[in-house]
C-alpha positions in Angstrom: -41.7 22.0 -272.9 -40.4 24.3 -275.7 -43.9 25.2 -276.6 -44.6 26.0 -273.0 -41.5 28.2 -272.9 -42.6 30.1 -276.0 -46.0 30.7 -274.5 -44.4 32.0 -271.1 -42.0 34.3 -273.0 -44.9 35.6 -275.2 -47.1 36.2 -272.0 -44.3 38.0 -270.4 -43.7 40.2 -273.3 -47.4 40.9 -273.6 -47.7 42.0 -269.9 -44.6 44.1 -270.2 -46.0 45.8 -273.3 -49.4 46.5 -271.5 -47.6 47.9 -268.4 -45.3 50.1 -270.7 -48.4 51.3 -272.7 -50.3 52.2 -269.5 -47.3 54.1 -268.1 -46.7 55.9 -271.5 -50.4 56.8 -271.9 -50.4 58.4 -268.4 -47.3 60.3 -269.2 -48.7 61.3 -272.6 -51.9 62.5 -270.9 -50.1 64.6 -268.3 -47.9 66.0 -271.1 -51.0 67.0 -273.3 -52.6 68.7 -270.1 -49.3 70.7 -269.5 -49.2 71.6 -273.2 -52.8 72.8 -273.0 -52.1 74.9 -269.9 -48.9 76.4 -271.5 -50.9 77.5 -274.7 -53.4 79.1 -272.5 -50.7 81.0 -270.6 -49.0 82.0 -273.8 -52.3 83.4 -275.0 -52.8 85.4 -271.9 -49.2 86.6 -271.8 -49.5 87.9 -275.4 -52.6 90.0 -274.4 -50.7 91.5 -271.5 -47.4 92.0 -273.6 -49.5 93.9 -276.3 -50.0 96.7 -273.7 -46.2 97.5 -274.2 -45.9 97.8 -270.4 -44.6 95.2 -267.9 -47.1 94.4 -265.3 -47.4 92.2 -262.1 -49.6 89.9 -264.3 -46.9 89.4 -266.8 -44.5 88.3 -264.1 -47.1 86.0 -262.5 -47.8 84.3 -265.9 -44.1 83.9 -266.6 -43.6 82.2 -263.3 -46.5 79.9 -264.0 -45.1 79.2 -267.5 -41.5 78.4 -266.2 -43.1 76.1 -263.5 -45.1 74.2 -266.1 -42.3 74.1 -268.6 -40.0 72.5 -266.1 -42.8 70.1 -265.1 -43.3 69.1 -268.7 -39.5 68.6 -269.3 -39.4 66.4 -266.2 -42.4 64.4 -267.7 -40.4 64.0 -271.0 -37.4 62.9 -269.2 -39.5 60.2 -267.4 -41.1 59.1 -270.7 -37.6 58.9 -272.2 -36.3 56.8 -269.3 -39.3 54.5 -269.6 -38.6 54.1 -273.4 -34.9 53.4 -272.7 -36.0 50.6 -270.4 -38.3 49.2 -273.0 -35.8 49.5 -275.7 -33.4 47.6 -273.6 -35.9 44.9 -272.8 -36.9 44.7 -276.5 -33.3 44.3 -277.5 -32.9 41.4 -275.1 -36.2 39.8 -276.2 -35.1 40.1 -279.9 -31.8 38.5 -279.1 -33.4 35.7 -277.2 -36.1 35.1 -279.9 -33.5 35.1 -282.6 -31.4 32.5 -280.6 -34.5 30.5 -280.0 -35.5 30.6 -283.7 -32.1 29.5 -284.8 -32.2 26.6 -282.4 -35.6 25.6 -283.7 -34.5 25.7 -287.3 -31.4 23.8 -286.5 -33.4 21.0 -284.8 -36.1 21.1 -287.5 -33.4 20.7 -290.2 -31.9 17.7 -288.5 -35.2 16.1 -288.0 -36.1 16.7 -291.7 -32.8 15.2 -292.8 -33.4 12.1 -290.5 -36.8 11.7 -291.9 -35.6 12.0 -295.5 -33.1 9.1 -294.9 -35.7 7.0 -293.4 -38.7 7.9 -295.5 -39.1 4.7 -297.5 -42.0 2.3 -296.5 -39.4 -0.5 -296.5 -37.4 1.1 -293.7 -40.4 1.7 -291.7 -41.7 -1.8 -292.0 -38.2 -3.3 -291.2 -38.2 -1.1 -288.1 -41.6 -2.5 -287.0 -40.8 -6.2 -287.9 -37.5 -6.0 -286.1 -39.4 -5.7 -282.8 -39.2 -8.6 -280.3 -42.9 -8.8 -279.6 -46.2 -7.2 -280.4 -45.9 -4.5 -277.5 -42.7 -3.4 -278.8 -44.0 -3.2 -282.3 -47.0 -1.1 -281.1 -44.6 1.2 -279.3 -42.5 1.6 -282.4 -45.6 2.4 -284.5 -46.6 5.1 -282.1 -43.1 6.4 -282.1 -43.2 6.8 -285.8 -46.5 8.7 -285.5 -45.2 10.9 -282.8 -42.3 11.9 -285.0 -44.7 13.2 -287.7 -46.8 15.1 -285.1 -43.6 16.4 -283.4 -42.3 17.7 -286.8 -45.6 19.5 -287.5 -45.5 21.2 -284.1 -41.8 22.2 -284.7 -43.0 23.9 -287.8 -45.8 25.7 -285.8 -43.2 26.7 -283.2 -40.9 28.2 -285.8 -43.7 30.2 -287.6 -45.0 31.5 -284.1 -41.5 32.5 -283.0 -41.0 34.3 -286.4 -44.3 36.2 -285.8 -43.3 37.1 -282.3 -39.8 38.2 -283.5 -41.4 40.3 -286.2 -43.8 42.0 -283.7 -41.0 42.7 -281.3 -38.7 44.3 -283.9 -41.7 46.5 -285.1 -42.3 47.5 -281.4 -38.5 48.2 -281.1 -38.6 50.6 -284.1 -41.6 52.3 -282.9 -40.1 52.9 -279.6 -36.9 54.3 -281.1 -39.0 56.7 -283.2 -41.0 57.8 -280.3 -37.7 58.4 -278.3 -36.3 60.4 -281.2 -39.5 62.5 -281.3 -39.4 63.1 -277.5 -35.7 64.2 -277.6 -36.7 66.9 -280.3 -39.6 68.1 -278.0 -37.3 68.1 -275.1 -34.8 70.4 -276.9 -37.6 72.7 -277.9 -39.0 72.9 -274.4 -35.5 73.7 -273.0 -35.1 76.5 -275.5 -38.5 77.8 -274.6 -37.6 77.7 -270.9 -34.4 79.7 -271.5 -36.3 82.3 -273.4 -39.0 82.6 -270.6 -36.3 82.9 -267.9 -34.6 85.7 -269.9 -38.0 87.5 -270.3 -38.7 87.1 -266.7 -35.4 88.9 -265.9 -36.5 91.7 -268.2 -39.9 91.9 -266.7 -38.4 92.1 -263.2 -36.1 94.8 -264.3 -39.0 96.8 -265.7 -41.1 96.2 -262.6 -38.3 97.5 -260.5 -39.0 101.0 -261.8 -42.4 100.8 -260.2 -41.2 99.2 -257.1 -43.3 101.2 -254.7 -46.5 100.4 -256.5 -45.5 96.7 -256.7 -44.8 96.6 -253.0 -48.1 98.2 -252.2 -49.9 95.7 -254.3 -48.0 92.9 -252.6 -48.7 94.2 -249.2 -52.4 94.6 -249.9 -52.6 91.1 -251.1 -50.6 89.7 -248.0 -52.9 91.6 -245.6 -56.0 90.2 -247.4 -54.5 86.7 -247.2 -53.6 87.1 -243.6 -57.1 88.3 -242.7 -58.6 85.4 -244.6 -56.6 82.9 -242.8 -57.6 84.6 -239.4 -61.2 84.5 -240.3 -61.1 80.8 -241.3 -59.3 79.9 -238.0 -61.7 82.0 -236.0 -64.7 80.3 -237.7 -63.3 76.8 -237.0 -62.6 77.6 -233.4 -66.0 79.0 -232.9 -67.5 75.7 -234.2 -65.2 73.8 -232.0 -66.2 75.8 -228.9 -69.9 75.5 -229.8 -69.5 71.8 -230.1 -67.8 71.5 -226.8 -70.4 73.8 -225.1 -73.2 71.5 -226.4 -71.4 68.4 -225.0 -71.0 70.0 -221.8 -74.6 71.0 -221.6 -75.6 67.4 -222.5 -73.3 66.1 -219.8 -74.9 68.4 -217.3 -78.4 67.6 -218.4 -77.7 63.8 -217.8 -76.3 64.6 -214.3 -79.5 66.6 -213.4 -81.8 63.9 -214.8 -79.9 61.3 -212.8 -80.3 63.4 -209.6 -84.0 64.1 -210.2 -84.6 60.4 -210.7 -82.7 59.5 -207.5 -84.6 62.1 -205.5 -88.0 60.7 -206.8 -86.9 57.2 -205.6 -85.7 58.7 -202.3 -82.1 57.6 -202.6 -78.8 59.3 -203.2 -77.8 59.9 -206.8 -75.1 57.7 -208.2 -72.7 59.7 -210.1 -71.8 58.0 -213.4 -69.0 59.9 -215.1 -68.9 59.7 -218.9 -66.1 57.8 -220.6 -64.6 61.2 -221.7 -65.5 64.5 -219.9 -66.6 67.2 -222.4 -63.8 69.5 -221.2 -61.2 66.7 -221.8 -62.5 65.7 -225.3 -60.1 66.1 -228.3 -61.0 68.3 -231.1 -61.9 65.3 -233.3 -64.0 63.9 -230.5 -65.9 67.1 -230.1 -66.6 67.6 -233.7 -67.7 64.0 -234.1 -69.8 64.0 -230.9 -73.1 63.3 -232.7 -73.8 60.3 -235.1 -74.6 62.7 -237.8 -71.3 64.5 -237.5 -69.4 61.2 -237.2 -71.0 59.9 -240.4 -70.3 63.1 -242.3 -66.7 62.9 -241.3 -66.4 59.3 -242.3 -68.0 59.9 -245.7 -65.7 62.9 -246.3 -62.7 60.8 -245.5 -64.0 58.0 -247.7 -64.0 60.3 -250.7 -60.3 61.4 -250.2 -58.7 61.8 -253.6 -62.0 61.8 -255.3 -63.5 65.2 -254.2 -64.4 67.5 -257.2 -62.6 70.8 -257.7 -64.3 74.1 -256.5 -64.4 75.1 -260.1 -65.2 73.2 -263.2 -62.1 74.6 -265.0 -58.9 76.0 -263.6 -55.2 75.5 -262.9 -53.1 75.9 -259.7 -51.2 79.2 -259.6 -50.0 78.7 -256.0 -49.9 75.4 -254.3 -49.8 74.4 -250.6 -46.8 75.1 -248.4 -43.8 77.4 -248.4 -43.3 79.7 -251.3 -41.6 83.0 -252.3 -43.6 85.9 -253.7 -42.6 88.3 -256.4 -40.5 90.3 -254.0 -38.7 87.1 -253.1 -40.2 87.3 -249.6 -41.0 83.8 -247.9 -44.5 83.0 -247.3 -46.7 80.0 -246.6 -49.8 78.9 -248.3 -52.5 77.0 -246.5 -54.4 75.9 -249.6 -54.5 76.5 -253.3 -54.9 79.5 -255.4 -56.8 78.3 -258.5 -57.0 80.5 -261.6 -60.3 80.1 -263.5 -62.3 82.1 -266.0 -64.0 85.4 -265.3 -67.4 84.9 -263.8 -66.8 81.3 -263.1 -69.1 79.6 -260.6 -67.6 78.3 -257.4 -69.0 75.1 -255.9 -68.8 73.1 -252.6 -66.6 70.0 -252.9 -68.8 68.0 -250.5 -72.0 68.1 -248.7 -72.0 70.0 -245.4 -73.3 73.1 -243.6 -72.3 76.8 -244.2 -70.8 78.1 -241.1 -69.4 81.4 -241.9 -69.7 84.1 -244.6 -67.3 87.1 -244.2 -66.8 90.1 -246.4 -62.9 90.7 -246.7 -61.7 93.7 -248.7 -64.9 93.6 -250.9 -64.9 89.9 -251.6 -66.5 87.0 -249.9 -65.2 84.1 -247.7 -67.5 81.0 -247.3 -66.6 78.3 -244.8 -68.4 75.0 -244.9 -68.2 72.2 -242.2 -68.2 68.5 -243.1 -68.1 66.9 -239.6 -64.6 67.3 -238.3 -63.4 68.7 -241.8 -63.8 72.2 -243.1 -63.4 73.8 -246.6 -62.9 77.4 -247.1 -63.6 79.4 -250.4 -62.2 83.0 -250.6 -62.2 85.7 -253.1 -65.8 85.4 -254.2 -67.4 88.4 -256.0 -70.9 87.2 -254.9 -72.3 84.6 -252.5 -75.3 82.3 -253.2 -75.7 80.7 -249.8 -76.5 81.8 -246.2 -75.0 80.9 -242.9 -76.6 77.7 -241.4 -77.7 76.5 -244.9 -77.0 72.9 -245.9 -75.3 72.4 -249.2 -74.8 69.4 -251.4 -71.7 68.3 -253.4 -71.1 70.6 -256.5 -73.7 73.0 -255.4 -72.8 76.6 -256.4 -72.0 78.8 -253.5 -70.8 81.9 -255.3 -68.9 83.5 -258.3 -65.2 84.1 -258.3 -64.0 87.8 -258.3 -61.7 89.2 -260.9 -58.8 91.3 -259.8 -59.0 94.7 -261.5 -55.2 95.2 -261.6 -54.2 91.9 -262.9 -57.4 90.8 -264.8 -57.1 87.4 -263.3 -60.1 85.4 -261.6 -58.5 83.4 -258.7 -60.4 81.5 -256.1 -58.5 80.6 -252.8 -59.4 77.1 -251.6 -58.3 75.5 -248.4 -59.1 72.3 -246.5 -58.7 71.8 -242.7 -59.1 68.8 -240.4 -60.1 70.5 -237.2 -57.7 73.6 -237.0 -54.9 71.8 -239.1 -54.7 72.8 -242.7 -53.9 70.0 -245.1 -52.8 69.7 -248.8 -55.8 69.6 -251.1 -53.7 67.6 -253.5 -54.4 64.3 -251.6 -58.1 65.2 -251.3 -59.2 66.6 -254.7 -59.5 64.4 -257.8 -57.0 64.8 -260.5 -58.1 66.9 -263.4 
């Protein structure tokens, strides 16, 4: 039973270690990605800072740095909490193993002492011959054999427990060292965060001297975003109305066919209403009216969380939802703004059909339909597809445009279910 308990404890510790390692590895991977993004932003900021003039791009980069820095600090805090839990569990395990080892040694010592006092052959023979009958003598012989076997097992238990204790102590020391290193990193990140916030205040102050120009840039950007959103919604509504019109035509064609057949048979036509009239169909029912569209919707939904990004390399500069711009004005984003490299190729995240291509302020907007789902790609310098063209997953559809005032190449990506925008975070694969 003691051997089984040791195995259970060892298995539990092994499982806990694996779970901790997996969690720590995930946090470490996220931390490395954040560090890489921060290094890239630092490099870009140094390039803009060398101009000796505060620009809108500097402020944008600083806001991204601060956001990533805070995310990295939260990541470090999570890692420290996980290590604290692991250290606490390790301390308890070391204490339990030490108590178990002491108990095993105590029992083994008593057993060795008993064996020493009864080690002579004479005593063993007397023990056997004192039996009442042959069966009892046989049982006493087996008992003596089992004592020897048990002593060997006890020695193995002690050795195994010592090994486990040594491993656990090493693991505990390693976790403490890792925690100490994370605490140092945490202080560095907090110091960097403070410096970046101070720099942001200074850049905002410098930019306030060019408030008119900044407002004009911001207003131009807002108008472009608003027009892009209108064009996307108009394109989607056109497709919905077209699908509804086709459904109504098919419904009328069925009625005419039924009337013609009844007339040929010299009888009154039997009016058979469809389960759902075309005019009463929901948006989802209209967009999934054909088997092909329904299958495409199902396939798109089945790849939720696994869709590729619209660019091979990039990071989010503006996420989905409510946000405040550089002038502290409240806005709402219906997708992601993804910063990538100059001249980067933009690709379709899933197979579908190009429904709309619009020129908006000198850049292109491409809308692709995937059954009842739509994806939109805005701020393209050039377009490689045509309206009505079918595209495959990861097929290049254009090249991202670079803003002449900021030098940034940002693609605006959004995803809709019918006319409802949804957060790309739950659809696109993690980087």
